[in-house]
ROMAR-850263 format. One record per residue (C-alpha): residue number from 1; chain; y negated, x, z negated. Coordinates in steps of 0.2 Angstrom, whole numbers, plus 5000, padded with zeros to 4 digits. Each point is the difference from the previous one (the first is absolute). Example, Ala and Ser with C-alpha at 12.3 -4.5 7.8 and 13.67 -1.06 7.14 Angstrom:
# residues 2
+------+-------+------+------+------+
| fiza | kemar |    v |    u |    w |
+------+-------+------+------+------+
|    1 |     A | 5022 | 5062 | 4961 |
|    2 |     A | 4983 | 5006 | 5003 |
+------+-------+------+------+------+
This chain:
# residues 66
+------+-------+------+------+------+
| fiza | kemar |    v |    u |    w |
+------+-------+------+------+------+
|    1 |     A | 5206 | 5061 | 4741 |
|    2 |     A | 4986 | 5007 | 4990 |
|    3 |     A | 5007 | 5018 | 5002 |
|    4 |     A | 4999 | 4997 | 5019 |
|    5 |     A | 4982 | 4994 | 4999 |
|    6 |     A | 4996 | 5015 | 4990 |
|    7 |     A | 5008 | 5012 | 5012 |
|    8 |     A | 4990 | 4991 | 5015 |
|    9 |     A | 4984 | 5001 | 4990 |
|   10 |     A | 5001 | 5019 | 4997 |
|   11 |     A | 5003 | 5003 | 5019 |
|   12 |     A | 4983 | 4991 | 5004 |
|   13 |     A | 4984 | 5009 | 5002 |
|   14 |     A | 4990 | 4999 | 4983 |
|   15 |     A | 4987 | 4989 | 5007 |
|   16 |     A | 5013 | 4987 | 5005 |
|   17 |     A | 5008 | 5002 | 4983 |
|   18 |     A | 4983 | 4997 | 4992 |
|   19 |     A | 4996 | 4984 | 5010 |
|   20 |     A | 5017 | 4992 | 4998 |
|   21 |     A | 4999 | 5004 | 4981 |
|   22 |     A | 4983 | 4992 | 4998 |
|   23 |     A | 5005 | 4985 | 5010 |
|   24 |     A | 5017 | 4996 | 4994 |
|   25 |     A | 5002 | 5008 | 4983 |
|   26 |     A | 4982 | 4998 | 4994 |
|   27 |     A | 4999 | 4984 | 5009 |
|   28 |     A | 4982 | 5003 | 5006 |
|   29 |     A | 4992 | 4992 | 5015 |
|   30 |     A | 4995 | 5009 | 5015 |
|   31 |     A | 4982 | 4997 | 4995 |
|   32 |     A | 5003 | 5008 | 4983 |
|   33 |     A | 5008 | 5015 | 5008 |
|   34 |     A | 4986 | 5002 | 5013 |
|   35 |     A | 4987 | 4999 | 4987 |
|   36 |     A | 5008 | 5013 | 4989 |
|   37 |     A | 5004 | 5012 | 5014 |
|   38 |     A | 4983 | 4998 | 5008 |
|   39 |     A | 5008 | 4993 | 5016 |
|   40 |     A | 4998 | 4985 | 5010 |
|   41 |     A | 5012 | 4986 | 4997 |
|   42 |     A | 5005 | 5001 | 5019 |
|   43 |     A | 5004 | 5019 | 4997 |
|   44 |     A | 5011 | 4996 | 4986 |
|   45 |     A | 5009 | 4986 | 5009 |
|   46 |     A | 5003 | 5012 | 5014 |
|   47 |     A | 5007 | 5013 | 4988 |
|   48 |     A | 5011 | 4988 | 4991 |
|   49 |     A | 5007 | 4994 | 5017 |
|   50 |     A | 5004 | 5018 | 5005 |
|   51 |     A | 5007 | 5003 | 4983 |
|   52 |     A | 5011 | 4984 | 5001 |
|   53 |     A | 5007 | 5005 | 5017 |
|   54 |     A | 5004 | 5018 | 4994 |
|   55 |     A | 5009 | 4993 | 4985 |
|   56 |     A | 5010 | 4988 | 5010 |
|   57 |     A | 5005 | 5014 | 5012 |
|   58 |     A | 5004 | 5012 | 4986 |
|   59 |     A | 5011 | 4987 | 4991 |
|   60 |     A | 5009 | 4996 | 5016 |
|   61 |     A | 5004 | 5018 | 5003 |
|   62 |     A | 5006 | 5002 | 4982 |
|   63 |     A | 5012 | 4985 | 5003 |
|   64 |     A | 5007 | 5007 | 5016 |
|   65 |     A | 5018 | 5007 | 4999 |
|   66 |     A | 5001 | 5019 | 5002 |
+------+-------+------+------+------+
């Protein structure tokens, strides 16, 4: 499973990878990410939402039979 997650992550745009990494691997809050990146929390929430959707879609496609 972790191999599949790695494949999906590398297929995402770098900004999506970064926000997912910060949120789930580094376990930082949206407020912490926003402060470090110089963005508003709302902008980070929106980015995270788009990144999650892209991750789900890429994972779904990976799991489909050829």
